[in-house]
Every structure is written in C-alpha cells, then in structure tokens.
C-alpha positions in Angstrom: 0.8 1.3 -3.7 -2.5 0.7 -1.9 -2.6 -3.0 -2.7 1.1 -3.3 -1.9 0.4 -1.8 1.6 -2.6 -4.2 2.0 -0.4 -7.2 1.1 2.2 -6.0 3.6 -0.4 -5.6 6.3 -1.9 -9.0 5.6 1.6 -10.6 5.7 2.4 -8.7 9.0 -0.9 -9.9 10.4 -0.2 -13.5 9.5 3.3 -13.2 10.9 1.9 -11.8 14.2 -0.7 -14.6 14.3 2.0 -17.2 13.6 4.3 -15.8 16.3 1.4 -15.8 18.8 0.4 -19.4 17.8 4.1 -20.5 17.9 4.6 -18.9 21.3 1.5 -20.5 22.6 2.7 -23.8 21.1 6.1 -23.3 22.7 4.6 -22.6 26.1 2.1 -25.4 25.9 4.8 -27.8 24.7 7.1 -26.6 27.5 4.4 -27.2 30.1 3.3 -30.5 28.5 6.8 -31.8 28.1 7.8 -30.8 31.6 4.8 -32.6 33.0 5.4 -35.6 30.7 9.1 -35.7 31.6 8.3 -35.6 35.3 5.7 -38.3 34.9 8.1 -40.3 32.7 10.9 -39.9 35.2 8.6 -41.0 38.0 7.5 -43.9 35.9 11.1 -44.8 35.3 11.8 -44.6 39.0 8.8 -46.7 39.8 9.5 -49.3 37.1 13.2 -49.4 38.2 12.1 -49.8 41.8 9.6 -52.5 40.8 12.2 -54.3 38.8 14.7 -54.0 41.7 12.0 -55.2 44.2 11.2 -58.1 41.9 14.9 -58.9 41.4 15.4 -58.7 45.2 12.4 -60.9 46.0 13.6 -63.4 43.3 17.1 -63.3 44.7 16.0 -63.8 48.3 13.5 -66.5 47.3 16.2 -68.3 45.4 18.6 -68.2 48.3 15.9 -69.2 50.8 15.0 -72.1 48.6 18.6 -73.2 48.7 18.7 -73.1 52.5 15.2 -74.7 52.7 16.3 -77.6 50.5 19.4 -78.0 52.7 17.2 -78.2 55.8 15.0 -80.9 54.4 17.8 -83.3 53.7 17.1 -86.6 55.5 20.6 -86.9 56.8 20.4 -83.5 58.5 17.1 -84.5 60.3 18.6 -87.8 61.3 21.8 -86.3 62.6 19.9 -83.7 64.8 18.1 -86.6 66.4 21.5 -88.0 67.5 24.1 -85.3 67.5 26.6 -87.5 69.4 26.7 -90.1 66.6 30.2 -89.4 65.2 29.6 -91.5 62.1 26.4 -89.6 61.3 28.3 -86.3 62.1 30.9 -87.2 59.6 28.3 -87.9 56.9 26.5 -84.6 57.6 29.8 -82.6 57.6 30.9 -84.1 54.3 27.4 -83.4 52.9 27.5 -79.8 54.2 30.9 -79.2 52.6 29.8 -80.7 49.3 26.6 -78.7 49.4 28.5 -75.5 50.1 30.9 -76.1 47.3 28.0 -76.2 44.8 26.8 -72.8 46.0 27.9 -69.5 44.5 29.1 -66.7 46.6 27.9 -67.9 50.0 29.7 -67.0 53.2 28.8 -70.3 54.7 26.1 -72.8 55.6 25.8 -74.7 58.9 23.6 -76.9 61.2 22.9 -76.0 64.8 21.0 -77.3 67.7 18.0 -75.3 69.0 20.3 -73.5 71.4 22.4 -72.4 68.4 25.2 -74.8 69.2 26.8 -75.4 65.8 27.3 -79.1 65.0 28.1 -78.9 61.3 29.5 -76.1 59.2 31.0 -75.5 55.8 34.0 -74.3 57.7 35.0 -77.1 60.1 36.8 -74.6 62.4 33.5 -73.1 63.5 32.0 -76.4 64.7 31.2 -76.3 68.5 30.5 -72.5 68.7 27.3 -71.2 70.2 26.2 -68.1 68.3 23.4 -66.7 70.5 22.4 -66.8 74.1 19.9 -65.1 76.4 17.5 -62.6 74.8 19.1 -62.8 71.5 18.6 -66.6 71.4 15.0 -66.2 72.6 14.2 -63.6 69.9 15.7 -65.9 67.2 13.7 -69.0 68.4 10.5 -66.9 68.6 11.0 -65.6 65.1 11.5 -69.1 63.6 8.6 -70.5 65.6 6.2 -67.7 64.6 7.0 -68.1 61.0 6.9 -71.9 61.3 9.5 -72.0 58.6 12.4 -70.0 57.3 13.2 -66.8 59.1 15.0 -64.1 57.1 16.9 -61.8 59.4 17.8 -59.4 56.6 20.9 -58.1 55.1 23.5 -57.5 57.8 27.2 -57.0 58.2 28.7 -60.4 58.9 30.6 -60.5 62.3 33.1 -62.9 60.8 33.9 -61.5 57.3 32.7 -57.9 57.9 30.8 -58.0 54.5 27.1 -57.7 53.8 25.3 -61.0 53.8 21.7 -62.2 53.7 21.3 -63.8 57.1 18.7 -66.7 57.0 17.6 -69.3 59.5 15.4 -72.3 58.9 14.0 -74.7 61.6 14.4 -78.5 61.0 11.2 -80.4 61.8 10.9 -84.0 62.7 8.8 -86.3 60.4 5.6 -85.2 62.1 6.2 -81.6 60.7 5.7 -80.0 64.2 8.6 -81.0 66.4 11.6 -78.8 66.0 14.9 -80.7 66.1 17.2 -77.8 65.4 17.9 -75.4 62.6 20.1 -74.7 59.7 21.6 -71.3 58.9 23.6 -69.5 56.3 24.1 -66.3 54.4 25.1 -65.5 50.8 27.1 -62.4 50.1 24.9 -59.7 48.6 27.7 -58.3 46.4 26.0 -60.2 43.4 22.6 -58.8 44.4 24.0 -55.3 44.6 25.6 -55.7 41.2 22.4 -56.9 39.7 20.4 -54.1 41.2 22.8 -51.5 39.9 22.9 -53.2 36.4 19.3 -52.0 36.0 20.6 -48.5 36.0 21.6 -47.2 32.5 25.0 -45.7 31.8 23.7 -42.1 31.5 21.1 -42.5 34.3 21.5 -39.8 37.0 19.2 -41.5 39.4 20.6 -42.4 42.8 19.4 -45.4 44.8 19.1 -46.5 48.4 18.1 -49.8 49.9 17.1 -49.3 53.5 15.9 -51.3 56.5 12.6 -49.7 57.6 12.7 -51.7 60.9 16.2 -50.8 62.1 16.4 -47.4 60.2 19.8 -48.4 58.7 21.3 -48.3 55.2 21.5 -51.6 53.4 22.8 -50.3 50.0 23.8 -46.7 49.1 25.7 -45.0 46.3 28.0 -43.8 49.1 29.5 -47.1 50.4 30.5 -45.4 53.6 26.8 -45.2 54.6 26.2 -49.0 54.4 25.1 -50.5 57.7 25.0 -47.1 59.4 22.0 -45.3 60.9 19.9 -43.2 58.6 20.2 -39.5 59.3 18.7 -38.2 56.0 15.4 -36.4 56.6 14.0 -37.5 53.3 14.7 -41.2 54.0 13.3 -40.8 57.6 10.2 -39.2 56.1 9.8 -42.2 53.7 10.2 -44.7 56.6 7.4 -42.9 58.4 5.1 -43.1 55.4 5.9 -46.8 55.0 5.2 -47.5 58.7 1.9 -45.6 58.3 0.8 -48.1 55.6 2.0 -46.5 52.3 3.8 -49.2 50.4 4.9 -47.0 47.5 4.7 -43.3 46.4 6.5 -40.2 45.4 8.1 -37.3 47.4 9.2 -33.8 46.4 11.7 -32.1 48.7 14.4 -29.5 48.7 18.0 -29.5 49.8 19.2 -25.9 50.0 18.2 -24.2 46.7 17.9 -27.5 44.8 14.7 -29.4 44.3 14.5 -33.2 44.2 12.0 -35.9 43.4 12.1 -39.2 45.2 10.2 -42.5 44.7 10.0 -45.4 47.0 8.8 -49.1 47.0 8.4 -51.1 50.2 9.3 -54.8 50.5 7.1 -55.4 53.5 7.9 -59.2 54.0 11.5 -58.4 54.6 11.1 -54.9 56.2 13.1 -53.3 53.5 12.5 -50.4 51.1 14.0 -49.4 47.7 14.4 -45.6 47.2 15.5 -43.7 44.1 15.8 -39.9 43.8 17.1 -37.3 41.4 17.3 -33.5 41.1 14.7 -31.7 39.0 17.6 -30.1 37.1 18.7 -33.6 35.8 15.1 -34.6 35.2 14.4 -31.6 33.0 17.8 -31.4 31.3 16.5 -33.1 28.2 13.3 -31.0 28.3 15.4 -27.8 28.4 17.5 -29.0 25.5 14.4 -30.1 23.5 12.7 -26.7 24.2 15.7 -24.8 22.8 15.5 -26.9 19.7 11.7 -26.4 19.5 12.2 -22.7 20.0 14.7 -22.6 17.1 12.3 -24.7 14.9 9.4 -22.3 15.8 11.5 -19.3 14.7 12.4 -21.0 11.5 8.8 -21.9 10.8 7.7 -18.3 11.5 10.2 -17.0 9.0 9.3 -19.6 6.4 5.5 -19.0 6.8 6.0 -15.3 6.7 8.0 -15.5 3.5 5.6 -17.9 1.9 2.6 -15.8 3.0 4.2 -12.7 1.5 4.9 -14.4 -1.8 1.4 -15.9 -1.9 -0.3 -12.6 -1.1 1.9 -10.7 -3.5 1.0 -13.2 -6.3 -2.7 -13.2 -5.3 -3.1 -9.4 -5.2 -1.1 -8.7 -8.4 -4.3 -8.8 -10.6 -5.9 -6.4 -8.1 -3.1 -3.9 -8.8 -4.1 -4.1 -12.5 -7.8 -3.6 -11.6 -6.9 -0.7 -9.3 -4.8 1.0 -12.1 -7.7 0.5 -14.5 -10.2 2.0 -12.1 -7.9 5.0 -11.3 -7.4 5.5 -15.1 -11.2 5.4 -15.6 -11.8 7.8 -12.7 -9.4 10.2 -14.5 -11.7 9.7 -17.6 -9.0 7.9 -19.6 -10.7 5.3 -21.8 -7.6 3.4 -22.9 -8.1 -0.4 -22.1 -5.6 -2.0 -19.7 -3.7 -4.7 -21.7 -2.7 -6.4 -18.4 -6.3 -7.3 -17.7 -6.8 -8.9 -21.1 -5.9 -12.5 -19.9 -8.6 -12.3 -17.2 -11.5 -11.2 -19.5 -14.3 -13.7 -19.8 -12.8 -15.9 -17.1 -15.0 -17.2 -14.2 -12.9 -15.9 -11.3 -13.7 -12.7 -9.4 -10.9 -10.9 -11.2 -12.2 -12.2 -14.5 -15.7 -10.9 -13.8 -14.3 -7.5 -12.8 -12.1 -7.4 -16.0 -15.1 -8.4 -18.2 -17.2 -5.7 -16.6 -14.4 -3.1 -17.0 -14.0 -4.1 -20.7 -17.8 -3.7 -21.3 -17.7 -0.3 -19.5 -14.8 0.8 -21.7 -16.8 -0.1 -24.9 -20.0 1.6 -23.6 -18.2 4.8 -22.6 -16.2 4.8 -25.9 -19.6 4.6 -27.8 -21.0 7.4 -25.7 -18.0 9.7 -26.3 -18.1 9.0 -30.0 -21.8 10.0 -30.1 -21.1 13.1 -28.0 -18.2 14.0 -30.3 -20.4 13.8 -33.4 -23.1 15.9 -31.8 -20.5 18.5 -30.6 -19.0 18.7 -34.1 -22.4 19.1 -35.7 -23.5 21.7 -33.2 -20.3 23.6 -33.5 -20.6 23.7 -37.3 -24.2 24.9 -37.1 -23.3 27.6 -34.6 -20.5 28.8 -36.9 -22.9 28.9 -39.9 -25.5 30.8 -37.8 -22.8 33.2 -36.6 -21.8 34.0 -40.2 -25.5 34.5 -41.2 -26.0 36.7 -38.1 -23.0 38.9 -39.0 -24.3 39.2 -42.6 -27.8 40.1 -41.3 -26.3 42.7 -38.9 -24.4 44.2 -41.8 -27.5 44.4 -43.8 -29.5 46.0 -41.0 -26.8 48.6 -40.6 -26.9 49.3 -44.3 -30.7 49.5 -44.1 -30.5 52.0 -41.2 -28.2 54.3 -43.2 -30.3 54.0 -46.3 -33.5 54.8 -44.5 -32.7 58.5 -44.3 -32.3 58.7 -48.0 -35.1 56.2 -48.6 -37.3 58.7 -50.3 -34.5 59.7 -52.8 -33.2 56.1 -53.2 -36.3 53.9 -53.3 -34.8 51.8 -56.1 -31.8 51.2 -53.9 -34.1 50.3 -51.0 -36.0 47.8 -53.1 -32.7 46.2 -54.2 -31.5 46.1 -50.6 -34.8 44.5 -49.5 -34.4 41.9 -52.2 -30.9 41.2 -50.9 -32.1 40.9 -47.3 -34.7 38.5 -48.6 -32.1 36.3 -50.1 -30.0 36.5 -46.9 -33.1 35.6 -44.9 -33.7 32.6 -47.3 -30.1 31.5 -46.6 -30.6 31.9 -42.9 -33.8 29.9 -43.2 -31.8 27.0 -44.8 -29.1 27.3 -42.1 -31.7 27.2 -39.3 -33.4 24.2 -40.9 -30.0 22.5 -41.0 -29.4 23.4 -37.4 -32.8 22.1 -36.5 -32.1 18.8 -38.3 -28.7 18.4 -36.4 -30.4 19.2 -33.1 -32.9 16.5 -33.9 -30.0 14.1 -34.6 -28.3 15.2 -31.4 -31.5 14.5 -29.5 -31.7 11.0 -31.1 -28.0 10.3 -30.3 -28.4 11.5 -26.7 -31.4 9.1 -26.3 -29.2 6.3 -27.6 -26.5 7.4 -25.2 -28.9 7.3 -22.3 -29.9 3.7 -23.3 -26.3 2.7 -23.4 -25.6 4.3 -20.0 -28.6 2.5 -18.6 -27.4 -0.8 -20.0 -23.9 -0.1 -18.6 -25.5 0.7 -15.2 -27.5 -2.5 -15.3 -24.3 -4.5 -16.3 -22.4 -2.9 -13.4 -25.2 -3.7 -10.9 -25.4 -7.3 -12.2 -21.6 -7.7 -12.0 -21.7 -6.4 -8.4 -24.5 -8.9 -7.5 -22.6 -11.8 -9.3 -19.4 -10.8 -7.4 -21.2 -10.9 -4.1 -22.8 -14.3 -5.0 -19.4 -15.7 -6.0 -17.7 -14.4 -2.8 -20.5 -16.1 -0.7 -20.1 -19.4 -2.7 -16.3 -19.3 -2.3 -16.6 -18.6 1.4 -19.0 -21.5 1.8 -16.6 -23.8 -0.2 -13.7 -22.8 2.1 -15.7 -23.5 5.2 -16.7 -27.0 3.8 -13.0 -27.6 3.0 -12.0 -26.6 6.5 -14.6 -29.1 8.0 -13.4 -31.9 5.8 -9.8 -31.3 6.9 -10.9 -31.9 10.5 -10.5 -35.6 9.7 -6.9 -35.2 10.7 -8.1 -35.6 14.3 -8.5 -39.4 13.6 -4.8 -39.6 12.8 -4.1 -38.0 16.2 -6.4 -40.5 17.9 -4.6 -43.4 16.1 -1.3 -42.0 17.3 -2.6 -42.0 20.9 -3.6 -45.7 20.5 -0.1 -46.5 19.2 1.4 -44.8 22.3 -0.8 -47.0 24.5 0.3 -50.1 22.6 4.0 -49.1 22.8 3.6 -48.5 26.6 2.2 -52.0 27.1 4.9 -53.4 24.8 7.6 -51.6 26.8 6.1 -53.1 30.1 6.1 -56.5 28.4 9.7 -56.1 27.4 10.6 -55.1 31.0 8.9 -58.1 32.4 10.5 -60.3 29.8 14.0 -58.9 30.7 13.3 -59.6 34.4 12.2 -63.2 33.5 15.3 -63.6 31.3 17.5 -62.4 34.1 15.9 -64.8 36.6 16.4 -67.7 34.3 20.1 -66.7 34.0 22.3 -68.1 31.3 19.5 -69.9 29.5 17.5 -66.7 29.2 20.2 -64.6 27.4 18.6 -65.1 24.0 15.2 -64.3 25.4 16.7 -61.1 27.0 18.1 -60.0 23.6 14.6 -60.5 22.1 13.0 -58.6 25.0 15.5 -55.8 24.5 14.7 -55.6 20.8 11.0 -55.5 21.7 11.7 -52.6 24.1 13.7 -50.7 21.3 10.8 -51.3 18.9 8.3 -50.0 21.5 10.5 -46.9 22.0 10.8 -46.3 18.3 7.1 -46.7 17.8 6.4 -44.3 20.7 8.8 -41.7 19.2 7.1 -42.2 15.8 3.6 -41.8 17.3 4.8 -38.7 19.1 6.2 -37.3 15.9 2.8 -38.1 14.1 0.9 -36.2 16.9 3.3 -33.2 16.6 2.8 -33.2 12.8 -1.0 -33.4 13.2 -0.9 -30.5 15.7 1.3 -28.5 13.3 -1.0 -29.4 10.4 -4.1 -28.3 12.3 -2.4 -25.0 13.1 -1.4 -24.5 9.5 -5.0 -25.3 8.4 -6.2 -22.7 10.9 -3.7 -20.2 9.4 -4.8 -21.0 5.8 -8.4 -20.5 6.9 -7.5 -17.1 8.4 -5.8 -16.1 5.1 -8.9 -17.1 3.1 -11.1 -15.2 5.5 -8.9 -12.1 5.1 -9.0 -12.4 1.3 -12.9 -12.7 1.4 -12.8 -9.7 3.7 -10.7 -7.8 1.2 -13.0 -8.7 -1.7 -16.1 -7.7 0.3 -14.7 -4.4 1.6 -12.4 -3.3 -1.3 -13.6 -4.8 -4.6 -17.3 -4.3 -3.7 -16.5 -0.7 -2.7 -14.9 -0.2 -6.1 -17.9 -1.6 -7.8 -20.2 0.7 -5.8 -18.0 3.6 -6.8 -18.2 2.4 -10.4 -22.0 2.3 -10.2 -22.0 5.8 -8.7 -19.8 7.1 -11.5 -22.2 5.5 -14.1 -25.0 7.3 -12.4 -23.1 10.5 -12.6 -22.5 9.9 -16.3 -26.2 9.3 -16.7 -27.0 12.6 -15.0 -24.4 14.4 -17.2 -26.0 13.0 -20.4 -29.5 14.1 -19.1 -28.0 17.6 -18.7 -26.7 17.4 -22.2 -30.1 16.4 -23.5 -31.7 19.3 -21.6 -29.1 21.7 -23.2 -30.0 20.2 -26.6 -33.7 20.7 -25.8 -33.0 24.4 -24.9 -31.1 24.7 -28.2 -34.1 23.3 -30.0 -36.4 25.7 -28.3 -34.1 28.7 -29.1 -33.8 27.5 -32.7 -37.6 27.3 -33.0 -37.8 30.9 -31.7 -35.1 31.9 -34.2 -37.0 30.1 -37.0 -40.2 32.0 -36.1 -38.3 35.3 -36.0 -36.7 34.7 -39.4 -40.1 33.6 -40.8 -41.6 36.9 -39.6 -38.8 38.8 -41.2 -39.2 37.0 -44.4 -43.0 37.5 -44.4 -42.5 41.2 -43.8 -40.0 41.4 -46.6 -42.5 39.6 -48.9 -45.2 42.0 -47.7 -43.0 45.0 -48.6 -42.2 43.5 -51.9 -45.8 42.7 -52.7 -47.4 45.9 -51.6 -49.0 47.7 -54.5 -47.9 51.2 -55.0 -44.9 50.5 -52.8 -43.4 53.7 -54.0 -45.9 55.5 -51.9 -44.9 53.8 -48.6 -43.8 56.4 -46.1 -40.2 56.5 -44.9 -41.5 56.2 -41.3 -42.8 52.7 -42.1 -39.5 51.7 -43.6 -37.7 53.0 -40.5 -40.0 51.0 -38.3 -39.3 47.8 -40.3 -35.6 48.4 -40.2 -35.8 48.7 -36.4 -37.7 45.5 -36.1 -35.1 43.8 -38.3 -32.3 45.0 -36.2 -33.9 43.8 -33.0 -34.6 40.4 -34.6 -31.0 40.2 -35.7 -29.7 40.9 -32.2 -31.9 38.2 -30.8 -30.6 35.8 -33.3 -27.0 36.8 -32.4 -27.8 36.0 -28.7 -29.1 32.6 -29.7 -26.1 31.9 -31.9 -23.7 32.8 -29.0 -25.8 30.5 -26.6 -25.5 27.6 -29.1 -21.8 28.2 -29.4 -21.4 28.0 -25.6 -23.5 24.8 -25.5 -21.2 23.3 -28.2 -18.2 24.2 -26.2 -19.6 22.6 -23.1 -20.3 19.4 -25.0 -16.8 19.5 -26.4 -15.3 19.9 -22.9 -17.2 16.8 -21.7 -15.8 14.9 -24.6 -12.3 16.1 -23.9 -12.6 14.9 -20.3 -12.5 11.3 -21.7 -9.3 11.8 -23.5 
C-alpha cells in the first residue's frame, strides 16, 4: 500500500509538472504566435504594398514610355514647326489615330501647341479646343519645364468621360533638345491598373486597401467606390499623410475605431505624390491564431492525459519489485523466515532490486541457521533441566526420608546405612546428569559462538550491500546525467530548422519578385509565373515543415526534461526509502547480535550455576563416602547424623533453585526461537 501511494504521488507530481509545462508552453506559444502572426501580417501588408507600388510604378512607366515614344515621332516634331500645313496635319492625324488604335484601354492621345491648343487628337471632334488658360496653363507649362520631360499629373477623374485616368503630358523638343515646340498628352484608363492591384489580394484576404494622393488629400482607389476622387476625411489616412510629408516613406500604424483595434501599413510613391495603404482589424489578424491556440490547447490536454497514463503505468511497473521487497522486509520484521518466491527471479542479478533480493536471501539463510542452532540448544537445555528436576525431586524425597529416619537412627542404624548407600547412588546419578548438563552447556556455548560469527557475517554482508547499493545509485545517477547531456544535441536540429526558415523566407521573396516580373512581362511570362508560384508553395511547405520540426524539437526537449525528472525522483526514492530499509535491516541485525550475546550470557550463568551445583553434589558425595568409611560408624552420634541430613536438605534446595533457573533459561531461549516462526 505504501509503494502504491508512492507511485500515485509520483504520477500526480509528474501530471502537475506536465500541466505546468504545457500551460507555460501554451502561454508562450500564444504570445509567440500572436507576435509572429502580427509580424507576418505586417510583412504581408508590406510585401503587398511593395508589390502594388512596384506594379504601379511599372504600369506608370509603361504608359509614360508609350506617350514618350509618341512625342519623339519625327512627324509630330515637324508638324508642330508648321501647324498650318494641312498636308502635314493630315499625316499626323492619321498617325495619331493609328497609334491610338494600337493602344489598350486609353481614353485618348493628342498633340497640342504650347498654349494647349489641340492640333491633333485620336478623337477628331476635339481638334481645335484649348484645354487650359491662365494660371492653370502657367502651372502646366512650369511643371513640364521643370521636369524637362514627361509630367505626370496623376490619376484624376476625366472631365470628358467621368472615369479615372492617368493624366500625362510630355513636351516636344526641337532637334536641339532644348527648344519646346509643343506637347503631347494622353491618359490611359486606370481600370486595368485597379484590377491588377486588387488581383494581388488573395480570395480569403481580409485586408482593405487605399490608394491616396498625398498632395491633394484625395482618394485615388478605395474599397468603397463612392470615395474615389473625394477628399479624405479619415483620421487614420490623414495621420499617414502627415507622416509621409514629414519624411517617412513607409511604416506601420496602430489605431482604434470605437472598441475595435486596427493595424495599418503604408508605402509612399514619392515621385508621383501617391501612397498605398492597407489595413485590417486585429480580430481578423489573430483569427487563425485563436483557432490554432484552441487546437494547441486540445493537443496539450491530450498529451497531459497520455503522459499521465504512461507515467502511471511505467511507475507501477517500476515499483512492483519494490512491493515484493517491502513485503519481504515486513515479513522479516515480523520474524517470519519464509523466503519470498516473488523475489527469486531477481536473486544474483546486478540491478538494485537484484542486490537487495540477494542480500535478503543471504539474510534468510543466516537467520535460519541461527534459529536452528538456538533450537538445538534450547532442546538440549530443556532436556537437561528436566533430568535435573527429576534428580532434585528424588533427592528431596531422600532427604525427607532421612529426616524421618534420624529420630530412630539409633534404633535403625542398619536402615540408615542402607539409606545412605541409596543416597550415594542417587548422588552418583545426579553427578552423571550434571556432567551431561555441563557438556550440553559447553555445546550451547560453542553454538552461540558460531551464531555470533554468523550474525557478524550477516551484519557485514548487510553493510556491504548498503555500500554497494549507494555506489550503484551514484553510478546510475551519473549515467543518467551523461545521457541527458548527450540528448542536448537536439538543439542542432532546432538551429537547422531556423536556417531552413531563413532559406524559405528568401525563397518566398524570390518567388514574389519572380511573380512580379512575370506579371510585367505579360502573356510571355505566364509559364514563369506558374514556376514562381510553385516555388512559393515549396517555400511555404518548407517553412511549415521547419516550424513543425522546431515544435517537435521543443516538445522532445520538454519530454527529455520530464524523463530526467522521473529518473531523479526514482533515485530520490532509492536513496530515501531503500537505503532507509537497509539501515533498518542493519539495525535489526545489530539487535539480533545483542540478543545472541544475551543468550550467551544466560548460558554462562547456567554454566556457573551448574559448576556450583557440581561442587555441592561433590561435597554431598564426599560426605556420604566419609560416613560410609568411618570406622566404628555404629558409634556415630545421632546429632552428627541430623547435622548431615540438614546439610543435605539445604544442598538439595539449592539444587532445586538452580534447576528452576535453568528451566526458565530454556523457556526464554525457546521463546526467542518461536519468534522466528
């Protein structure tokens, strides 16, 4: 029952430790995953914004290159030198219409004089209009002059079509490269750009995007189409505009709307005065985290149950031999010398239980020998005491008869002589009995000496077993510590997993860049885009695998820590329970040694009493011989005979006391033997 309780306590302790560790793991994972998810979401925002910015710049550059190529056509330059030449005007108009027909999704393209008087247009109905005058004209001319090349007026709502276009103007220089002859203008619809920007957003992506003009504080693109080309009233966007104007080209922003928390990321496109903004609520960002944490919590609970059950089974199996040892020790403490059959398989084995079982077996053999010797001594002493008692009773009877006969001694001298002869014979028999007792006492003394030697040997064996057990426990503890140190090599796997994560991050970035390049190439890059997508999927799978490896490494390190704790508790149990039992065994052996010494002292007392008895009997025998050998014994006075009878009675009483004392000693030895039944 004690070991059962100990196993239960150990299992409960392991369960509590596992619960604490799993709780700590859960909290740490929650904190780590929350931080990682926020960082990942911010990275996604930044990557998406960078991709959108790159796509926007590429789109604008492509459209600008189209307008720039149109402005550098020789016929355009020649026509602006002579705008009244109708033949040249027809050539330029035809070229403009052909050039426009080759464009995709443009509102229009035209040629204008420096005062914005349109002289050629993809829509011939517009020819002859003047688009700007006054300050507006001066601002446009200054902008083109300062840039000494193409001026991008930004994405605006077209006055003619009412749709968003990219308004661009490019001055046309003379052959000297300095003299401005006029300009060309045009604007592609940005519907295609808007579609490409939103195609970067995944189907399940909850991010929301804005494209804003940081110079005019107006919406360019928005999820809510009603906001397009309107003034920005959102405090978050106004705050971002202020940050961009203060010199921050990109960054993150945390803000609240009511009770909801949001995270925003922005990227400035300074050359155009635009900015890309994405934002999302923390609830959406952490949705996967909360789902994963619920799964992780369930996994932790399952692992706690599995580890607790396995620990209980392992501990129950491990402490089962200790139950047999405990039963054997309790049986030995109750002085029962029957060997435990359940410990037989462990005898002469090298384990701690084997050494204990071997020591217990040797102790059983030694104690059995001691009890056998004590039993023989007790039987011999009891037989001697019985014989002495019978002789004492006979002697007492003779003394009584002598006392009665003394009064008539004078008349019955012949009867007295006969009685004396009879007493002499009885004394001779007593002498033989006493000699036999003396011999048995000597044998008992020899047996007790042998018993003392066996107890000393048993005591030495118990001490040696205890020392060997302590040494084995220390060696096992050292071996366990060495094993724990060797298992620390798992840290290298964790480091390798971190390197794989770094590689997959770079591979993912490479895949994104490849996708952007494939999108820029257009139809010819579709195959490359598929390869880039597969590379991205491979990077994601590698990242997930590396993360799983790190999780398994962390779990393995925790399990190693738990196994080490179990071994430490087992060593603690061996040191504080088994060693205590050995100490108690040594103490019990010492008690047996002291008991045997007491038995030897009793035997010595019996020997001394027997010697006194022998001397007394010898005196009686000598006196009887003296009576028998006295010449003229018929003339001995009756007073002398009475005196001799009195002395004989006293001697007989002393002998009776010695006999009773020997009988009591025999009973004490027999009681000691019976205790080992």
